[in-house]
N, C-alpha and C positions, 0 to 999 in steps of 0.2 A: 609705624609698626613697635610695638614694645616687647623687650625680650626680659625675661626674667631670670635672676641667675642665683638669689638667696634672700634669706630675711632672718632677723632675729629678733628677740626681746632684750631689752635693757633695763633694768628698774624699773619694769613694769609699762615703759614706753615702747610703742611699736615702731621698729626701726626698720628700713627698707635698704638693702645693701646692692647696689650694682643692678638697678634697673634701666636699660638702654633704650633708644631711640634713635633710629638711624637713618636719617634720610641723607643720601650722598651729596654734598661731600660732609655733611655735618653729623656728628655723632654726641649725643647728649647723653649722660650717665647721672642719674639721681642715687646719689651714694646715701641720702639720709632725707627722711620724712618722718616729721613726729607730730603730735599733738602737743601744746602748749602747756605746761602744767596749770597756768592761771585762768586759761580762757577756752575756748572753742576755736582757736586759730591753729594755724599748723606753719612749720618751717620747713624748708625746702632749700637743700643744698646739692652742690654736684659739679661736673665738670664738662666742658665742652671742647670736642676735639673733631681734629679733619679726619674723617672717617678712613682716606686712603694712605696718610703718614702717621697717623696717630699724634700729630703735634697738636700741643695745646692752643687753642682759638684765644687770643688775647683781644679784649675789647669787643667782645659780643654783648649785644644790647639783649639784656633779660628784663622783659617789660609785664607789668601784669596788665592785662587786657581791659580796658575800657577804666583805667585809672591812671594817674599820673606817677605812679611809682615805678621804679625799676632799678637796676644796676646794670653794671658792666662786669664782663669776666675780667678777672686780675691776669697777672703773668704767667700763671700756671692753668689757665681756662677755668678756674674755679668760680662759683657764684655760690650765694646764700640770701634768700629772701625770708622775713617772717611777716606773720600777722595775714597767713592767708586762709581764705576760706574755700570750702570743698567746691563751691560755684566758680572761683578764680580760674582763669586759662592764663598760663605763660607762653608768651612770644620770644621766640629767640629770632634774633636779625643779627646779620654780620653782612658788610659790604661783599657783591658777588656771588652769595648764595642764599637759595630759595629759602624764606623763612619758614620756622616749624612751630606749630602749636603744639603744646601740653597742657590737659586740663589736669587740675589737682583732683578731681573726682576719679579720674580714669588712673592717676597714679596710685589713688588709696585705694581703688578695687584690685587693680593688679598687684598692690602689696597683701591685700588679703588673701589672695589667691594661692599665693605660696607661703603662707602661715602654717 
């Protein structure tokens, strides 16, 4: 489930602010998704928290499905991935918590619906 709470345009770049997907006990908040200035790829960044305690989850694996690319969230639960295409899907994995998938296409469509 994606919950939208706002969007803005900054210097001609579409910016999504606070797009959350909650699947207990993990809440993923995408605070920024934007098209790169130089190509047709996207940048996506956000945070991952425990949905019941609001504590940041450190070390959540954020992987691009069907690729060898990914990152782990930092000490504040933050992640940032670039070079994403609309057909990419992000997989969020954490020990003891059911994995969650978010497609870049669905994030972009959700962003369009609130501009």
